C-alpha positions in Angstrom: 153.4 199.1 297.0 157.1 198.2 297.5 159.4 199.3 294.7 160.5 195.6 294.3 157.0 194.5 293.4 157.3 195.4 289.7 155.4 194.0 286.8 157.2 191.1 285.4 156.6 189.3 282.1 155.4 185.7 282.1 157.8 183.5 280.3 156.3 180.3 278.9 158.2 177.4 277.1 155.9 175.6 274.8 156.9 172.3 273.2 155.4 171.7 269.7 155.0 168.0 269.2 153.7 166.3 266.1 154.7 164.2 263.0 155.2 166.0 259.7 151.7 165.7 258.3 150.3 168.7 260.2 152.7 171.3 259.0 149.9 173.8 258.6 148.8 173.3 262.2 152.4 173.8 263.4 152.6 177.1 261.4 149.3 178.2 262.8 150.4 177.4 266.3 153.4 179.7 265.9 151.1 182.4 264.4 148.6 182.2 267.2 151.3 182.6 269.9 152.8 185.5 268.1 149.5 187.2 267.7 148.7 186.7 271.4 152.0 188.2 272.4 151.4 191.3 270.3 147.7 191.7 270.8 146.0 194.0 273.3 145.0 191.1 275.6 148.5 190.0 276.5 151.0 192.5 275.1 153.9 192.9 277.5 152.4 190.3 279.9 153.7 187.0 278.3 156.4 185.7 276.0 156.2 182.3 274.4 159.5 180.4 273.9 158.4 177.9 271.2 160.4 174.7 271.3 160.2 173.0 268.0 162.5 170.8 265.8 161.5 172.8 262.7 162.2 176.3 264.1 162.8 178.5 261.0 165.5 180.4 262.9 167.1 177.6 264.8 166.5 174.2 263.1 167.7 171.1 264.9 170.9 169.7 263.5 170.4 166.0 263.0 173.6 164.2 264.2 174.4 161.0 262.1 175.7 159.3 265.2 172.3 159.3 266.9 168.6 159.0 266.2 166.6 162.1 265.2 164.8 162.1 268.5 168.1 162.0 270.5 169.2 165.1 268.4 165.9 166.9 269.1 166.4 166.3 272.9 170.0 167.2 272.8 169.6 170.5 271.0 166.2 171.9 272.0 165.4 170.0 275.2 162.5 167.8 276.2 158.8 168.4 277.0 159.4 167.7 280.6 161.4 170.9 280.9 158.7 173.0 279.3 155.6 174.7 280.8 153.2 173.3 278.2 153.3 170.7 275.4 151.0 170.8 272.4 150.6 167.4 270.7 148.8 167.5 267.3 147.9 164.4 265.4 146.0 163.5 262.2 147.1 160.8 259.7 150.5 159.9 261.0 151.8 158.8 264.4 155.5 159.0 263.3 158.5 156.7 263.1 159.1 154.0 265.7 162.0 154.7 268.0 164.9 152.2 268.2 164.9 149.5 270.8 167.4 151.3 273.2 164.8 154.0 273.6 162.1 152.2 275.5 159.7 152.5 278.4 160.5 151.4 281.9 158.8 148.1 281.3 160.8 147.5 278.2 158.1 148.2 275.6 159.1 150.3 272.6 157.7 153.8 271.9 155.6 153.8 268.7 157.0 157.1 267.7 159.0 160.2 268.8 155.7 162.1 269.2 154.4 159.4 271.7 157.7 159.6 273.6 157.3 163.4 273.8 153.7 163.0 275.0 154.7 160.6 277.7 157.7 162.6 278.8 155.5 165.6 279.6 153.0 163.4 281.4 155.6 161.7 283.5 156.8 165.1 284.7 153.1 166.1 285.5 153.4 169.0 282.9 150.3 170.2 281.1 149.6 168.6 277.8 147.1 169.8 275.2 146.3 166.9 272.9 144.7 167.8 269.5 143.2 165.5 266.8 142.2 166.5 263.3 138.9 164.7 262.8 138.7 164.8 259.0 139.8 161.5 257.4 142.8 161.8 255.3 142.5 161.3 251.5 144.7 158.6 250.0 145.3 158.0 246.4 144.6 154.4 245.5 147.6 154.5 243.2 150.0 155.9 245.8 152.9 153.5 246.1 153.0 154.2 249.8 149.3 153.4 250.3 150.1 150.5 252.7 152.5 152.7 254.8 149.9 155.4 255.0 147.2 153.0 256.1 149.4 151.6 258.8 150.2 155.1 260.0 146.6 156.0 260.2 145.8 152.8 261.9 148.6 153.6 264.5 147.0 157.0 265.2 143.6 155.3 265.8 145.2 152.7 268.1 146.9 155.5 270.0 143.6 157.2 270.7 141.8 153.9 271.4 144.5 153.4 274.1 143.3 156.4 275.9 139.9 154.8 276.5 139.3 152.6 279.6 137.4 149.3 279.6 134.3 151.1 280.9 134.4 153.5 278.0 135.7 156.6 279.9 138.5 158.7 278.6 141.8 158.7 280.6 143.0 161.8 278.9 141.4 164.9 277.4 141.4 165.1 273.6 140.6 168.3 271.6 139.0 167.4 268.2 138.9 169.9 265.4 137.8 169.8 261.8 140.5 171.6 259.9 143.5 173.9 260.4 141.3 177.0 260.6 139.2 175.4 263.4 142.5 174.4 265.2 143.7 178.0 265.1 140.6 179.3 266.8 140.5 176.5 269.4 144.2 176.8 270.2 143.9 180.6 270.8 141.0 180.1 273.3 143.0 177.3 275.1 146.1 179.4 275.3 144.3 182.5 276.6 142.8 180.4 279.3 146.2 178.8 280.2 148.0 182.2 280.2 145.2 183.8 282.3 145.6 181.0 284.9 149.4 181.4 285.0 149.2 185.1 285.2 146.8 184.9 288.2 149.1 182.3 289.8 152.0 184.7 289.2 150.2 187.5 290.9 149.4 185.3 293.9 153.0 184.2 294.1 154.1 187.9 294.2 151.5 188.6 296.8 152.7 185.7 299.0 156.2 187.1 298.8 154.9 190.6 299.7 153.0 189.2 302.8 156.1 187.3 303.8 158.4 190.3 303.7 156.0 192.6 305.5 155.5 190.0 308.3 159.2 189.7 308.7 159.4 193.5 309.2 156.7 193.2 311.9 158.8 190.6 313.7 157.1 188.9 316.7 155.1 191.9 317.7 151.4 191.3 318.0 149.6 193.1 315.1 145.9 193.8 314.8 144.5 192.9 311.5 141.7 194.4 309.4 138.1 193.1 309.9 136.3 193.2 306.5 132.5 192.5 306.5 129.9 192.3 303.7 127.6 195.3 304.0 125.6 194.8 300.8 125.1 191.9 298.4 123.4 192.8 295.1 122.6 192.1 291.5 122.1 195.3 289.5 121.5 195.9 285.7 124.3 198.0 284.2 123.8 199.9 281.0 126.7 198.8 278.7 127.0 202.2 277.0 128.0 203.6 280.3 130.5 201.0 281.2 132.2 200.3 278.0 131.1 197.0 276.5 129.5 196.7 273.1 126.7 195.2 271.0 124.9 192.9 270.7 123.9 193.5 274.3 122.4 196.7 275.8 122.9 196.0 279.4 124.3 193.3 281.8 123.4 192.0 285.2 126.3 192.2 287.6 126.6 190.3 290.9 128.7 192.1 293.5 129.4 192.3 297.2 130.3 195.6 299.0 132.8 195.0 301.8 133.7 197.4 304.6 136.7 197.5 306.9 134.4 197.6 309.9 135.2 200.1 312.7 132.4 199.0 314.8 133.2 195.4 315.2 133.7 193.5 318.5 137.4 193.7 318.3 139.9 196.4 317.2 140.6 196.7 313.5 143.4 198.1 311.4 144.1 199.4 307.9 144.9 197.0 305.1 147.4 198.4 302.5 146.6 195.8 299.9 143.7 193.3 299.8 143.5 190.6 297.1 140.2 189.0 296.4 139.9 185.4 295.4 136.6 183.8 294.3 135.7 180.1 294.0 132.5 178.7 292.5 131.4 175.3 293.8 128.7 173.0 292.4 127.4 170.8 295.3 130.6 171.4 297.2 133.0 170.7 294.4 135.1 173.6 293.1 134.5 174.2 289.4 136.3 177.5 288.9 138.7 179.7 290.9 139.4 183.3 290.2 142.7 184.2 291.8 142.6 187.9 291.2 139.0 189.1 291.5 137.9 192.5 290.1 137.5 195.4 292.5 134.7 197.1 290.7 135.2 200.6 292.1 138.7 200.9 290.7 139.9 201.9 287.2 140.1 199.2 284.6 143.7 197.9 284.4 144.4 199.6 281.0 143.2 202.9 282.4 145.2 202.6 285.5 148.3 201.6 283.6 147.9 204.6 281.4 147.8 206.8 284.5 150.6 205.1 286.2 153.0 203.1 283.8 154.9 201.8 286.8 151.9 200.2 288.5 152.8 196.6 289.5 150.7 193.5 289.1 149.9 193.8 292.8 148.8 197.5 292.4 146.5 196.5 289.5 144.8 193.7 291.4 144.4 194.8 294.9 142.8 197.7 296.9 143.8 199.4 300.2 141.1 199.2 302.9 141.3 202.1 305.4 139.2 201.9 308.6 135.5 202.4 307.7 136.2 202.3 303.9 134.2 200.2 301.6 135.0 198.6 298.2 132.9 196.6 295.7 134.1 193.2 294.6 132.6 191.9 291.3 131.7 188.3 291.1 129.7 187.4 288.0 127.9 188.9 285.0 125.0 187.7 282.9 123.4 189.0 279.7 119.5 188.5 279.8 119.3 186.8 276.5 121.7 184.0 277.5 121.1 180.8 279.6 124.6 180.9 281.1 126.8 183.5 282.8 130.4 184.4 283.3 132.7 184.9 286.2 134.5 188.2 286.3 138.0 189.5 286.8 140.3 192.2 285.4 141.1 190.2 282.3 137.4 190.2 281.4 137.7 193.6 279.8 140.1 192.2 277.2 137.4 189.8 275.8 134.8 190.8 273.3 131.6 191.7 275.1 133.4 190.7 278.3 132.8 187.0 277.5 135.7 185.0 278.6 135.1 181.4 277.4 137.2 180.0 280.3 134.9 181.7 282.8 131.5 180.5 281.4 129.3 178.7 283.9 126.2 176.8 282.8 124.8 175.5 286.0 121.8 176.8 288.0 123.0 177.3 291.5 126.5 177.7 292.9 128.1 178.2 296.3 130.5 181.0 296.1 133.5 181.5 298.5 135.1 184.9 298.6 138.6 184.8 300.2 140.2 188.2 301.3 143.9 188.1 301.7 146.4 190.7 302.9 149.0 191.2 305.5 147.5 189.9 308.8 144.3 189.2 306.9 142.9 185.9 305.7 139.1 185.8 305.8 136.4 183.9 303.9 132.7 184.8 303.2 130.2 182.4 301.7 127.5 183.3 299.2 124.8 181.6 297.1 124.5 182.5 293.4 121.5 181.4 291.3 121.3 181.6 287.5 117.7 182.4 286.6 118.1 181.4 283.0 117.3 182.9 279.6 115.3 186.1 279.9 116.4 186.8 283.4 119.4 187.6 285.5 121.1 186.3 288.7 120.2 186.0 292.4 123.1 186.6 294.7 122.8 186.3 298.5 124.9 185.8 301.7 125.0 182.1 302.6 123.9 181.9 306.2 123.5 178.1 306.3 
């Protein structure tokens, strides 16, 4: 691969938005992101730049000439400038903003947290909204009991406002029981978010590689590779042999073997780098897309990286197809004692027992589209994948319909 296609670290700005009653969750959010950065799963792959008014190393100076919200915006930026906003609510909604800070229709913002929430949404930036479900305990002799009741009522009104007249939710809400549960939930959500962003980054790098190599070819007619499925199978793999751990002894793996066909009806060529992308569809509706599918006959990324520390993201997620050569593309795995199954990619190896919560699929039958991309190559093949339920495996076949 080209020397310019080097591994780059994913930089994510995360805005931490909440009133002051969830200080423990704010602390845990920082801890979760720090552990993700340093853990085996994402070490060297991602850096979180946490944007927060209570940063222990760069606290926001509150200027007496302006509102606290204006100071926060001035010195650390706004959610609309970040990659992700985390909004955490429990017993307080926060302090109402002054009249000069209002919505386009002139209505006031109930609090700075609401302003931050809506600022991110207005910019179409991802927002993860969390609500502690435990009811706050209020001392009946507390002199601020009326204020606290009003704040809790404001929180309830905020969430009620996310429900349409027909009872449907206009926004996703992630409920949790206590700070410990929040920490676990946030970690799962951030792993899924980072995995999606990393796969998107790889695709962007791949797009750039394709563009550069096509520019080198100029207007000359170039024969592309012709990749065909030669075997579609589900086989039981002993986990001792392939590296997963208890409580499972073996796993069903659905795969397709592809060949750069030298006997087709038209000439074919070698493909220096082929990227597999897999989409699972339920009755024609896409439910999950894997941007960087796993080539099963290659080394696991950690092993490959140990052998070649300079291997790029493209190197770790693509394979070359010489004429007549075959490679195995992994699609899904299922443990026999479970009713569900999981999609599969290179990041699967970083999850305990290869169970990535973001890739879990609970349905019975899915259409599966495999897209093969490379320079002068963009092909799709369609398959059908059936989940046979608890005590059984998967059925995987070429969709000829």
